N, C-alpha and C positions, 0 to 999 in steps of 0.2 A: 597618885590616882591615875587610872587608865584614861586615856583621851577618849572622849565620846566620838563616835563615827558621825561624819557629816551626812546629813540626809538631804536628798534632792526633793524640793517641794513637789507634791503630786500635781500633774498637769491635767486640767479639765479639758478633755477632748471634745466637749460640747461648746467650748468657748467660741463665740461668733467670729473671732479673728482667724479661725482655722477653716472657714468656709467661704466660698465665693457665692455671690448672689446668682440664683438660677436665671433670672431674666437678663442680667448683664452678661452672663456667660453665653446665653443664646445670641445676644448681639455680637459677641466676639466671633461666634461661629459664622454669622451672616457676614461679618466683616471679612472673614477668610473667603467666603463666596465672592464678595466684591473684589477681593484681591485677584482672583482668577480672571475677573472681567477686565482688570487693569494691567495684568501681567503681559509684558510684550512677548513672552514665550507661548501664550495661548493663541491659537488661530482666531482670526478676526470674528468669524460667525459664532465661534464658541464663546468669544468675549460677549457678544450680543446675548447669547443664551444665559450666561452667568449674570449679566446685567438684568435680564428679565427675571431670573430666579430670585435675585436679591430683592427686587421690588415685590414679587408675589409672596415671598417669605414674609416681608414686612407687613403686607396687607393682612395675612393670617395672624401675625403677631399682634397687631392692633385689634383685630376682630375678636381675638380670644384672650390673650394674656393681658394686654393693656386694658381692655374692656373689663376683665375680671378684677384688676386692681382698682379701677375707678369705681366699680360697684362696691368693693370693700370699703373704700374711702367714704362713699355715700352712706353706707350702713354703719359707719363708725367703728369698723374693725381696727383694732390696734395691735393684734397679735404679731409678734416679731418673727421674721424668717430665721432660719439657722444662722445666717450671717448678721442678724441683729437689725434688720430694717423693717419699718412700718410700711404699709401699702403706699402712703403718700411719699415717703422717702424713696421708695423704689421708682415711683413715677418721675420724681425729680431726677434721679440718677439716670433713668432711661433717656430722658430728654437731653441731658447733658452729654451723654455718650453718643446718642444717635445723630444729633444734628450735624456734627462735623462729617459723619459718614455719608449722610444724604448730600451734603455739599460736595464732597469728593465724587460721589456717583454722578451727579449732574454736570459738574465741571468736566469730568473725564469724558462723558458722553458728548457734550457739546463741543469741547475744544480739541479732543483727540479722536474719538471714534467717528463722529460725523465726517470730518475730513478724510479719515482712512476709508470709510465706506464710499465716499465720493470717488476716491482714486480707483476703487475696484469695480465701479459701475453701479453702486446703490446710492441713488440720489434722493435723500430725504430732504425735500426742499421747504423753504418758507414762502409764503404767499408773495411777499414783497420781491422775491427773486424771479418770479414767473414772467414769461413773455406775454404780450397781449393775446396771442393765440391760445396759450395754455390757460389763461384766465377765462377766456371765452368758453373753452371746453368745460372748465370746472363750474362755470355759471350754469351751463346747460345741464351738467351732472346734478348740480344742486336742485334745479327746478324739476328735473325728471325723477331723481332718486331720493333726495333728502327732504325737500319741501313737503311732500305728502305725508312724511313720517313725523316730522318735528312739530312739537306743540309749545309755543311760547306761553309762559305763565306770568301774568302781571302780579305785582306785589304793591298793594295799596290798602286803604281802610276797607274797601269792599272785596278785596282779594287777599286773604291771609297768606302768610309766607308758605310756599308749597313744601310738601314733604320731599326731602332730597334722599333718594334711595341709596343703599349701600354700594360702594365702589363705583358710583356713577360719576361720569365726567360731564361737566356743565359749563355754561357761560353765564356769568353775571353781567347783565346788560343795563346800561344807563341810557335812557332816551329822553328827548325833549319834545313835548307836544308842540307842533308847528303853530297851533292856534292859541293855546293858553300860555305857551312858553314855560310850562311847568316841567320840571325834571321828574322822571318816573323810573322805577326800578323793575326789572323783569329777570326771569331765569329761563334759560333754554337748555334742555337736557340733550346731550349728544346721544343719539340712538345707538344702542348696543347691537341692533340687528344689522347694522352696516359695518363694513370694514373700518378699522381705526385709521388706516393709512390708505388714501384714495390714489390708485395708480393712474398715471397718464398713459394714453395710447402710444405705441411705438413711434408713430410719425411725429409726435410732439416731444419726444425725448431728445434733449440736447447733449451731445457728447462733451466730455470733459477731458481736455488734453488728448483728444483723438481716441480715447478709450471707449470700447463698446459699452452701452448702457444696459444693465441687466434689469434694473427696476428704477422707476422715477415716479415721484408723487409727493403729496403733502398730507399732513394730519387732517382728519375730517373736521376737527373743531375750527381749523383755519378756513376751510371752505364755508362752513356755516357763518363764521364771524364776518366774512367779507360779502355775505349776501343777506345780512340782517334786515336790509331795507324791505326785502320781500316779506319778512315776518312781521314788520312793524310799519305798514304803510301810514303815511301822514305824520310820521315821527322822524326826528333827526337823531341818528345814532351818535351819541356822545362818546361812549367808551364801552369796551367789553373786556372781560377778564375770565380766563378759564379757572375753574376750581374743581376739586374732587373731594368726596366725602367718604370716610370709612366709619362703619357702625358696628356695634356689638352684634356678632353673629354666632356666638356660642349657643348651642342648642341645649336647653334645659328641659328635661321631661321628668315629671314626678311619677315614677313607675308604680309606686304604691297606689296612686289614684287613677292610673291608666288601665282600664279594663282591656283595651286592645292596644298593645304597644305599637303595632303597625300604623294605626290611624293616628295615634298620639304623635308619632314621629312625623307623619305627613303634615299634621297641623303645625308642628314646630317648624318644618321646612318652609311652609307658606309665610310664616312670620319672618324667617331668616331672609327670604328673598327681599323683603322690604327693609328689614334690619331693625335693631333696637336703637338705643341711644347713640348719638354721634360721638366718636372718640378721637377723630382726627380730621382736620381740614387742611388740604394741600392747595396752595395758591401760588401763582407766580410772584416773584419778588417785586415786580413793578406794580402790583395791585395797590391802589391807594388805601390808606387806612380807613377811609369812610366806607369803602365797599367791603373791606374785610370786617369792619364792625357791623355792617348791615347783615352779613352772612352769619356772624356769631350771634347776633340778636335773634335771627330767624331760627337758629338751632340753639336754643337756650342753654343746653347742657355743655356747650363748648366754652373753654377758657383760652386765654392767650397762650398758655403752655401747650394747647392742643393744635396750634396753628404751625404748619411747616411751610416756609416760604422757599421756593426753589427757582433757580435760573434755568429756563428752558422748558422742555415738554414735561407734562405731568403724565403719570401712569406708564412708566417705562416697562412694566410687565408686558405690554403689547408688542414690544420689540421681538418677542418670540416668533412673530409671523414672518420675520425675515430669515430665520435660521434655515428654512427649507429651500432657500433660493439655490439655483444650480451653480454653486461655486465650490466644488470639492476641494480645491487647493487651500481654501480658507476654513476648512473644517478638520476635525480629527479624522484620521484614516478610518474607513469603514471597518467595523469589527464583525466577523461572522463567527458565532459560537461553534465549538466543536463538540463531539461526543466524548464522554469520559472513557478512559482506556478499556474498562470492562465491557463497554457497549459498542466498541469499534469492531466491525466484522473483519475477521481474519481470513475467511474463505467463503466461497460461493455456497458451500453446504450450510453455512450458518445464517443465511439470509432469512430463513423462516423462523429463526429462533425468537421466542417471545421474552419479554422482560421478566416474567415470573420465573422462567428457567434460569436466567442469569442471577436474579436475586437469591434464588435458592443456593447458589454456589457460594456467595459471600455478600456481605453488606456492600453497598455502593455509596460513595460520597459524591455529591453533586455540588459544583461551585459555579453559580451563575454570576454574571453573564458569560463567563469563560466557557462553561458547558451549556449546551443547548437546553433551553427550557422545553421547547416543543418536542424535542426528541427524547426527553426523559420524563419529567413530571407530567406533562400533558399527555404523553404517550402512555404512561402508566395508567392514567385515569380512562383514556379512550379505549385502551386494550381491555381494561376491566369491564367497561360498559358493553363491549362486544363479546367478551369471552363467555361461552355457555356454562363454564364451570364456576364462574363467579356468582355467588349467591347474594352478596350485600356489599354496598359501598357506603361508608360514612365519612364525612369530612366537615371541616370548618371553613367558612368563607368570611374573611374580614374585609378585604378589598379585592375586586376583580374588575376586568375591563368591560366596556360596554358591549363588546362583541365576543364574549368569552367562549372559546372552544370547550373549555372545561365545563361550563354550565350546560352547554349543548350536549356534552357527553353524558352528564348526569341525567338530563332529560331522556336521552336515548336509553340509558340503563334502566330507567323506570319503565319506559315503554317496552323494554325487553323483558319485563317481569321481575327485575331484581328489586330487592329491598334497598331503597336509597334514602338516607337520612342526611340532611344538611343543616348545620347551624349557621344561619346568616346573621352577622352582627349588624343590626340596624343602627347602632350608635357609633359606627366608624366615621369619625368627624369628616365632614365635607364629602363623604361617599354615601350618605344615608339614602339619597334619592335613587342612586344607581342600584343600591342593594335592595331597596323596596321593589323596584322593577323586576329584578331577578328573583326575589322571593316569591312574587306573585306568579311569575312564569313557571317556576319550579313546582309550586303548589298545584297549578293547573295541569301539570304533567303527571301528578300522582306522587311527587317526592314528598317525604315527610320533612317539613321545614320547621325548625325551632329557632326562636329569636333570642336565645341566651338566658342568662340568669339575672334575676332582679339585683340591681346595684352593682353588677359585675359586667364589664365588657369581656367578650371572649376574643382573645388575641392570639390564641394558639394557631399554629400552621400544621395541621395534621390531616392525614388521610388513612383510613383503615379499609382494606379490601379483604373480604371473607371468601375463600375459594374452596370448593370441594375437589380433593385430589384422591381418587380411589375411594377408600373407605374412611378417610380422615378429612378433617377440616383444617386448613392452614390459613393463617392470617398474615397479610402483607401490609407494611406500613410505609408511609412517608412522613417524616417529621422534619420541619425546616425552620428557617429563620425569617423567611419572606412570604409575602402574600401570593396567592394563586392568581397572578395577574400577568398574562403573557407580555403586556407592554412594558410594565415596570421591570420585568425579569430581564429585559435588554439593557436597563439603565441602572439597576440596583445590584450591588454585590450581596449575594446570599448563599448560604449553605443548606444542604438538605441531605437526609439519610434515607436510603431505601433499604429495607430489611424485612426478613421474615422470622426474626428471632421471636421465639414463643413468648418470652417475658414481655417484650414490647407490645406484641399483639394483645396479650392479656391486659396490659396496662391501658392501652388505648380503648379496649372494650369497656373497662371500668370508667375511663374518663368520659367516653360518650354517654354512658349510662348516667353519669353525674350531670352532664350537660342537658340531656334530654328528659331525664326522669326525676325521681325523688331520691336517688342514691346519695348517701352521705359518706362516700368513700374517703377515708382519711389516710390510707397507706397505699403506696405503689411499689412495685418490685424494682423498677429501674428509673422511671420518670421522676423528674422533679417538677411538681405541679404547683402553681400559684392559684389561689391563696392558701393551699393546703400545707405543703412541706418545702416549697422552694426557698423561702427566706431562711428558715431554720437550717436547711442543708448547706446553703451558701455560707452562712455564718459559721457553721461547724467546720467546713473545709478551710475557711480562713484561719480559724482558731487552731486547727490541726497543724497548719504550717507554722503558727506561732509556737506551739508545743515542740515541734521538731527543732526549731532554732534554740529554744530555751534549754533543750536537752542536749545541745551540742551538735545538732544536725544542721542540715541546710533547708532553708525555706525559699520557695519560689512560686510566684503567681504571675500569670499573664492573662489579662482579660480584655476583650474587645467588645465594644457595645456602641450604641448610639448616644446614650446619655448616662451620666453618673450623678445622681442627685440624693439618694437615700442617706440621711445622716447616720443611721446605725451602721450601715455598710461602710461608710467613710470612716467612722470612728474605729471600726474593726480593722480597716486597712492601716490607719495610723498606728494602732497597737501592734500590728504585724511589722510595720516599718521600724518601730521602736525595738522590737525583738530581733531585728536583723533580717527579716524576710525581704528578699529582693523582688520588687513589684514593678511590672511594666503594664501600663494601661494605654489602650488605643481607643480613644473616645472621640467619635466624630463631632458631636455637637456639644451639648451642655455638660460641663464638668464642674461640680461644686467643691471638689477636693483640691487643696493647695499642696502641690508637690514641692519637694526640696526644702522644707522648713527644718532647720537644725533641731534635733531632738524630737521632732514630730514626724516628719515625712521625708527625711533625707534619702531614704532607700526607695522612694517612689518616683518613677519617671512617667510622664504623661504626654502622649502625642495625639494629634488629630490629623487625619488624612482627608484632603479635599481634592478631588480630581474629576475626570470625565464621567466616572461612575459614582453613584451615591453609595458610600459605605454603609451597609445595612445589616451585615451579618453579626451575630453575637456568638462569641467563643469564650470559654472559660477553661484555663489550664492551671492545674495544681500539681506541683512536683511530687509531693507525698513520699519523700525519701526514696525516690527512684521508682515507686509504684505509681507512675504518672496517671492522672485522671484528666480527661478532656470532655467537655460538654459543649453542645451547641443547642440553640433554641430561640424562642421568640421574645425573651424577656430582657429588658435593660435593668440596671440597678437603680430603679426609681420606685418611690412608694406606690405609685399607681400600678406598676407592673408586679410588684411583690405582694400587694395587699388588695388591690381593687380590680384586678383583671384575672381572667383564667389564662394561664401561660403554661407551656410545656417545654421543658429542657431535657434533652436526652443525652445519656453518656455514650461516648464513642468508645467501643471496646475492641474493635479489630485493630491489632498492632500496626498494620499497614496504613490504615486510615488515621490512626493517632499520629503517625509520622507525617502523613500528608498535611494534617491540620497544623502541626508544629511548624512545618515548612512554610505554610501560609503566614503564620504569625511572624516567623523570622524574616520573611521577605518584607512584611509591613514595617517591622521595627528597623529594618535597614534602609527604608526609603529616605532619600535626600533630595527629592524633587517636590513631592506633594505633601510631605510631613511637616507639621508645625509642632514645636516644643512649647508646652505650657510652662510659663515661668511662675515663680512664687508670688509675684505681684498680680497675676491674672492675665498678663499680656501673653501673646503667642509670637514666637520667632520662627520664621520659615527656615527649614534646614537648607544648607547649601553644600555642594560637594567640596570636600577638603582638597587642598592642592595636590594634584597628581591623581585624584580619583575621578571616576566618571559619574555622570548623573544617573541615578537609579530611581525611576518611578515604579513603585510597587505594582501599580495596576498594569503598567507596560510589561514588567517582568512576568506577572501572572499570565498575561496574554501570550507572551513568548513561550512560557512553560506549557500552556495549553496546546499551542501549535506544535511544539516539540513532541508532546505526548501523543498527538494525533499523527505524527510522522509527516508534518507539513512544512518542516524547516530542516 
């Protein structure tokens, strides 16, 4: 009898063991941020910056992600994540992973960074180290600047426990009545309207080892703590303990019930300033259990697992105030963006050349912050506002700065009689208030302002300029990966495409009609648009690489993004790996895909790059049997981007630009300084130069390439 063939049991690619938890993966990203703060190769003030970012990232994580999980637990949600965890299991895992990281952060700041700061002339002092003259100065400062602002709040049967606002720093104070000898409890809120760190005047700064002092002072809570007698006359101060509270600050708006989305968001913002349920209590490790218990009882929703005890200062996000001190040798070298090659003037005759003329010659790839944002994207919009031939400007605004030249240009365009339509996304988390201000200002100038689609955030980064040229109308477009924010454009890496290709202009016209009107556009010529066709097209291109491999060809995918979470995309990538497709992923933050698993993902490699610039660009490359396809756009591979946001991803079709984008990807894949390799167990290992090779930071390489292209090296 013929022997039967052995069959390999089918593997379920939805098995939880093949997925990392989203929240724990984010914690690993923030741990890489913390590593930059503790890396001896990072300049000292940049270490402070990363230390601050680590803390502010955690604040947002608790306000949104942890708050959401706690709410699920309260509501009895038991649905499992793709990695097989319930909400309560996730909270337990977060606590276990995060606590050692917080200990590392505070130990490094107190034991390593404070002494280093002292050596370079930044003296963050403790009250007990002050001279009598310094204490006298701070006492006067307290009486003149702090005392009129601070309000002590008693806690007793006639004074209920006060509401502790979100992200507030406070003192828990125990006093004893001199007459009744009764111990009483009070809370003093540290005012946010005053600087967190109180500087000493130059004449009271003491040199350390003969070094000049750049800054010297102490945390404001210590100034308050050592002047509590003024707040509680007739009382003996027994003890005081700083504490900090984080609350649920996610903004929920029922759009179906909100007749006016603008006013609904404003009402939600007022609630956020106060905050919802408490989700974290930070206290110093020396705080007695009785005081901690008193605070937990006052905020009934808190449990022991929500308390984080730290050694040293609370609220290290405030360290960012020191980054601007005049110590250039302890910062990254200043980077001045250059103009892309096509926009660099080659002769005096070209000085009057406008952007529209250059764009008509060929598409232009912009790569920020290596390329100037002000000289390209901002210039494109301001030129359009002033150009008498321009008839209309349409754009999406997800996040922009408080003093945005772009918004001012749009207002000017409206005043010049042009049709201007702007979609302002009011639900851009933590930027809602800023966007409301700009929306009102734009409306007052006559701009058509739209607030997006119900149940969808508009996350696209697009501009459409309609221009009359002779007897015809031409449309110019900018489609990018980043927000129209001049400030973040200096800190985030993003790509953008300037073009006047007719198919892109037509697609953007259809997209804006979809955003502003009742269009139900379901097909686009070139654009991949979420939630319309982006998911299906991405899945189809992954499957096309699979088919090429199964038919004896070569399969290759390179994708760069901020986060990879979507289970369907991950399962498709696993299938591609099983078929032999070679896959390289550059994922800055959350990655729920497990690379390097035998029989599942051994052909997938995943890296994360964390450096001086925040990696924000999204790039998708598919080999397609040599007919290479490259896309850039606003979408990550996350369910929210593919299903619940309006996103736009554009194909790069100019062969020269395709080559440029491939070079960017190659530089990043070759990084051995800021790149971290994701391991099959979920840990990350930072790459090191091999013996005999030199250190290559992709961001430094790209800066050098930009300077070379500008003829500056």
